[in-house]
C-alpha positions as CSV (number, residue, x, y, z in Angstrom):
1,M,354.6,-9.7,34.2
2,A,357.4,-7.6,32.7
3,I,360.4,-8.9,30.7
4,Y,363.8,-7.2,30.7
5,K,366.8,-7.4,28.5
6,F,370.3,-6.3,29.6
7,Y,373.1,-4.3,28.1
8,N,376.7,-4.0,29.3
9,I,377.7,-0.3,29.0
10,Q,381.4,0.2,29.4
11,L,383.7,3.2,29.4
12,L,387.0,1.5,28.6
13,P,390.4,3.2,29.4
14,I,392.4,3.5,26.1
15,D,395.6,3.0,28.1
16,T,395.1,0.9,31.2
17,K,398.6,1.8,32.6
18,K,398.0,5.6,32.4
19,V,394.2,6.0,32.7
20,S,392.0,4.7,35.5
21,E,388.5,3.3,35.2
22,V,385.7,5.8,35.7
23,G,384.0,3.8,38.4
24,V,380.6,4.4,39.9
25,D,381.1,8.2,40.0
26,G,382.0,8.2,36.3
27,Y,379.0,6.3,35.2
28,C,376.7,8.5,37.3
29,R,378.3,11.6,35.8
30,L,377.6,10.2,32.3
31,F,373.9,9.9,33.1
32,E,373.8,13.2,34.9
33,A,375.0,14.9,31.7
34,L,372.3,13.1,29.8
35,S,369.7,14.1,32.4
36,N,370.8,17.8,32.1
37,Q,370.4,17.6,28.3
38,V,366.9,16.2,28.6
39,N,365.9,18.8,31.2
40,A,367.3,21.7,29.1
41,C,365.3,20.4,26.1
42,K,362.1,20.4,28.1
43,E,362.7,23.8,29.7
44,N,363.5,25.4,26.4
45,G,360.4,24.0,24.8
46,D,362.5,22.2,22.1
47,K,361.2,19.2,20.3
48,L,362.3,15.9,21.8
49,S,363.3,14.8,18.3
50,S,366.0,17.4,18.4
51,I,368.0,15.2,20.9
52,A,366.8,11.9,19.5
53,F,368.4,9.2,17.4
54,P,366.5,8.8,14.1
55,M,365.3,5.2,13.3
56,R,363.8,3.5,10.4
57,G,360.1,4.2,9.5
58,G,360.2,7.8,10.6
59,M,360.6,6.8,14.3
60,F,362.9,8.4,16.9
61,F,364.5,7.1,20.0
62,A,365.3,9.5,22.9
63,P,366.0,9.7,26.6
64,Y,362.9,11.1,28.3
65,S,363.4,10.9,32.1
66,I,366.5,10.2,34.2
67,T,366.9,10.0,38.0
68,I,370.0,9.2,39.9
69,T,369.3,8.0,43.5
70,T,371.0,6.6,46.5
71,Y,369.5,3.8,48.6
72,P,370.7,1.8,51.6
73,S,372.0,-1.7,50.8
74,K,373.9,-4.4,52.8
75,D,377.2,-2.9,51.6
76,G,376.2,0.7,52.7
77,D,374.7,3.3,50.4
78,S,374.4,2.3,46.8
79,R,373.6,4.4,43.8
80,L,371.2,3.7,41.0
81,V,370.0,5.3,37.8
82,Y,366.5,4.8,36.5
83,G,364.1,6.4,34.0
84,S,362.7,5.9,30.6
85,F,363.4,6.2,26.9
86,L,360.8,7.1,24.3
87,K,360.4,5.6,20.8
88,F,358.1,7.9,18.9
89,D,357.2,9.5,15.6
90,D,357.1,13.2,15.0
91,V,353.9,14.3,13.3
92,N,353.5,17.8,12.0
93,E,350.4,17.4,9.8
94,V,347.6,14.9,9.4
95,V,345.8,14.8,6.0
96,D,342.8,13.0,4.6
97,T,344.1,9.9,2.8
98,N,341.6,10.3,-0.1
99,S,341.5,14.0,-0.7
100,G,344.8,15.2,0.8
101,E,342.8,17.8,2.8
102,L,344.7,19.1,5.9
103,L,342.9,17.7,9.0
104,Y,345.3,18.7,11.7
105,K,348.4,20.9,12.0
106,S,350.6,20.3,15.0
107,K,352.0,23.1,17.2
108,G,355.1,20.9,17.6
109,N,356.2,17.9,19.6
110,S,353.3,15.7,18.5
111,S,353.3,11.9,18.0
112,S,350.9,9.4,16.6
113,K,353.0,6.5,18.0
114,R,354.7,6.6,21.4
115,Y,356.3,3.8,23.3
116,D,357.6,4.4,26.9
117,L,360.5,2.1,27.6
118,E,361.5,1.9,31.3
119,F,365.2,1.3,32.1
120,V,367.3,0.8,35.3
121,F,371.1,1.2,35.2
122,D,373.4,-0.2,37.9
123,P,376.6,2.0,37.8
124,E,378.5,-0.5,39.9
125,Q,378.0,-3.4,37.4
126,H,377.7,-0.9,34.5
127,V,374.7,-2.9,33.2
128,M,371.3,-1.5,32.0
129,A,368.0,-3.4,32.3
130,I,365.5,-2.2,29.7
131,H,361.8,-3.2,29.4
132,H,361.4,-5.7,26.6
133,T,357.9,-4.6,25.4
134,A,356.2,-3.3,22.3
135,G,358.3,-0.6,20.6
136,L,361.7,-1.8,21.9
137,P,364.2,-1.8,19.0
138,T,366.0,-5.0,18.2
139,R,369.5,-5.6,19.4
140,N,371.7,-3.8,16.8
141,P,369.4,-0.7,16.3
142,L,369.0,-0.4,20.1
143,I,372.8,-0.6,20.7
144,E,373.3,2.0,17.9
145,A,370.8,4.3,19.4
146,L,372.2,4.0,22.9
147,K,375.7,4.7,21.7
148,S,374.6,7.7,19.7
149,I,372.7,9.1,22.7
150,L,375.6,8.6,25.2
151,E,378.7,9.0,23.0
152,G,378.8,12.8,22.9
153,H,378.6,13.0,26.7
154,A,381.1,10.2,27.1
155,A,383.6,11.9,24.8
156,G,383.2,15.3,26.5
157,L,383.6,13.9,30.0
158,F,386.1,11.0,29.4
159,K,388.4,11.8,26.5
160,N,390.7,8.9,27.3
161,H,387.9,6.3,27.3
162,S,386.0,4.4,24.7
163,L,382.3,3.7,25.0
164,E,381.3,0.1,24.2
165,I,377.8,-1.4,24.5
166,E,377.0,-5.1,24.2
167,E,373.9,-7.2,24.9
168,L,374.2,-9.9,27.6
169,T,373.8,-13.4,26.2
170,A,372.7,-16.5,28.1
171,A,375.6,-18.9,28.7
172,E,373.1,-21.8,28.5
173,S,373.1,-21.5,24.7
174,I,376.9,-21.9,24.7
175,K,376.7,-25.0,27.0
176,I,374.1,-26.5,24.6
177,F,376.3,-25.8,21.6
178,F,379.4,-27.3,23.3
179,E,377.5,-30.5,24.2
180,K,376.2,-31.1,20.6
181,N,377.5,-34.1,18.7
182,L,378.8,-32.2,15.7
183,F,380.0,-33.8,12.5
184,G,382.2,-30.8,11.8
185,I,382.5,-27.0,11.8
186,K,382.7,-24.9,8.6
187,S,383.4,-21.5,10.0
188,Y,383.7,-19.4,13.2
189,D,383.5,-15.6,13.4
190,G,383.6,-13.8,16.8
191,Y,384.8,-10.8,18.8
192,V,385.0,-9.5,22.3
193,T,385.8,-6.1,23.9
194,F,387.9,-6.3,27.1
195,S,386.3,-5.9,30.5
196,N,387.0,-2.6,32.1
197,S,386.6,-3.5,35.8
198,G,386.6,-6.1,38.4
199,S,382.9,-5.9,39.0
200,F,382.3,-9.2,37.3
201,D,385.1,-11.0,39.2
202,E,382.8,-12.8,41.6
203,F,381.0,-14.3,38.6
204,A,384.1,-15.2,36.6
205,E,384.7,-18.5,34.9
206,S,387.7,-20.8,34.8
207,A,391.3,-19.7,35.3
208,I,392.0,-19.9,31.5
209,V,389.1,-17.6,30.8
210,K,390.1,-15.2,33.5
211,K,393.7,-15.2,32.2
212,A,392.5,-14.3,28.7
213,E,390.3,-11.5,30.0
214,K,393.2,-10.1,32.1
215,E,395.6,-10.2,29.1
216,L,393.2,-8.2,27.0
217,K,393.0,-5.5,29.6
218,D,396.7,-5.4,30.5
219,K,397.8,-5.1,26.9
220,N,395.2,-2.4,26.0
221,V,393.4,-4.6,23.5
222,G,390.3,-2.7,22.4
223,K,388.7,-5.6,20.5
224,W,389.7,-9.2,20.0
225,S,388.3,-10.5,16.7
226,S,388.8,-14.1,15.4
227,K,387.9,-16.0,12.3
228,Y,388.4,-19.7,11.6
229,S,387.3,-21.7,8.5
230,S,387.9,-25.1,7.1
231,F,389.5,-26.1,3.8
232,K,387.2,-26.1,0.8
233,G,385.1,-29.3,0.8
234,S,386.1,-30.2,4.4
235,L,385.1,-29.4,8.0
236,M,387.1,-28.6,11.2
237,S,386.8,-31.4,13.7
238,E,386.2,-29.0,16.5
239,L,386.8,-25.4,17.5
240,P,390.3,-24.3,18.5
241,E,390.7,-23.7,22.3
242,Q,391.0,-19.9,21.8
243,A,387.7,-19.8,20.0
244,K,386.0,-21.6,23.0
245,V,387.5,-19.1,25.4
246,Q,386.3,-16.2,23.2
247,M,382.8,-17.6,23.1
248,V,382.6,-17.7,26.9
249,L,383.8,-14.0,27.1
250,A,381.5,-13.0,24.3
251,A,378.4,-13.7,26.4
252,R,379.1,-10.4,28.2
253,Y,381.4,-8.5,25.8
254,G,380.7,-9.5,22.2
255,N,379.1,-11.8,19.7
256,V,379.9,-15.1,17.9
257,E,378.6,-16.9,14.8
258,V,379.4,-20.6,14.1
259,S,378.4,-22.5,11.0
260,Y,378.4,-26.3,11.5
261,T,377.1,-29.6,10.4
262,D,375.3,-31.9,12.9
263,E,375.6,-35.6,13.3
264,N,372.8,-36.1,10.8
265,G,374.6,-34.1,8.1
266,E,372.3,-31.1,8.4
267,K,373.8,-27.6,8.2
268,H,373.1,-25.1,11.0
269,K,374.3,-21.8,12.3
270,Y,374.7,-20.8,16.0
271,V,374.3,-17.0,16.4
272,M,375.0,-15.8,19.9
273,E,372.8,-12.7,19.6
274,D,369.8,-14.9,19.1
275,H,370.0,-15.9,22.8
276,P,369.8,-12.8,24.9
277,V,369.4,-13.0,28.6
278,R,365.9,-12.2,29.6
279,E,364.5,-11.9,33.1
280,F,360.9,-11.7,34.3
281,Y,359.7,-9.2,36.9
282,K,356.5,-9.6,38.7
283,E,355.4,-6.6,40.8
284,E,353.7,-8.2,43.9
285,K,352.3,-4.8,44.9
286,Q,352.0,-1.3,43.5
287,L,355.3,0.4,43.9
288,G,356.7,3.9,43.2
289,R,359.2,4.3,40.4
290,R,362.2,4.4,42.8
291,S,361.1,1.2,44.8
292,R,360.4,-0.6,41.5
293,A,363.8,0.4,40.1
294,I,365.5,-1.0,43.2
295,E,363.8,-4.3,42.7
296,I,364.6,-4.4,39.0
297,K,368.3,-3.8,39.9
298,N,368.3,-7.2,41.5
299,L,367.5,-8.7,38.1
300,I,370.8,-7.3,36.8
301,V,372.8,-9.5,39.2
302,R,370.7,-12.5,38.1
303,A,371.3,-11.6,34.5
304,I,375.1,-11.4,34.9
305,K,375.1,-14.8,36.6
306,R,373.3,-16.2,33.6
307,T,376.2,-15.2,31.3
308,V,378.7,-17.4,33.2
309,S,379.7,-20.6,31.5
310,K,381.1,-23.6,33.3
311,Y,383.8,-24.0,30.6
């Protein structure tokens, strides 16, 4: 059984009154440009590390295969992007540990560690599902790698848009936090980027949350950051209403940290990024890559629903 994590990839109009959203066509163009780069690298015999994002420990993260396809759905033809990323090292020489004698010299493009990471991207919801398996980078390094890989193409194609990537967070963790019997709150630190489309409208929360989301978009707010803290030696009785609204939006568009004291006087910290949405996929029968990708696409809708809070 495979597990997937989910990332909201947005191309945000810098000025919503003058610039339109890129839509499905735009997101497909973004991945088409990336696919062309990968194919050129292979055709020219270049090392994959030449288009990769360098990571810690001598590892690299790179796009490896990208396919854009159309398939029939209940709403007519839908488009889908699928493929894989590779996390790998780039080994040129292997030497004997004791003597230092050269045992092997690479002709290029050789690895001793290689992790194939399957992904599926829904251009309508602009959300990517990626296989949570051995080799997958943790949240922040993965977001940094994805931004590095996509940003050059995004800037070239969409000069009036900003690329933003966030991991989807389970709203259940917010619900549990809101229901806690807290003695008090020491500090709150959160941010959200605005939503760039109406694709999540069917999953939207209360009117107050929808109003806040619309205001961010209408006023060209790129990022909404908030910090609250108590006086020295005291605690806030509860979070301000704005912070609660921000927490709900941050499940899809940001992150939040809250330091608090529980009813027993013990100190804790709620960190939203510790609660990513994860969905399980069980392949009932052997499928080709395209058919499998279409099934995994259904996980994306389930994942989005799990970011919705009842607040």
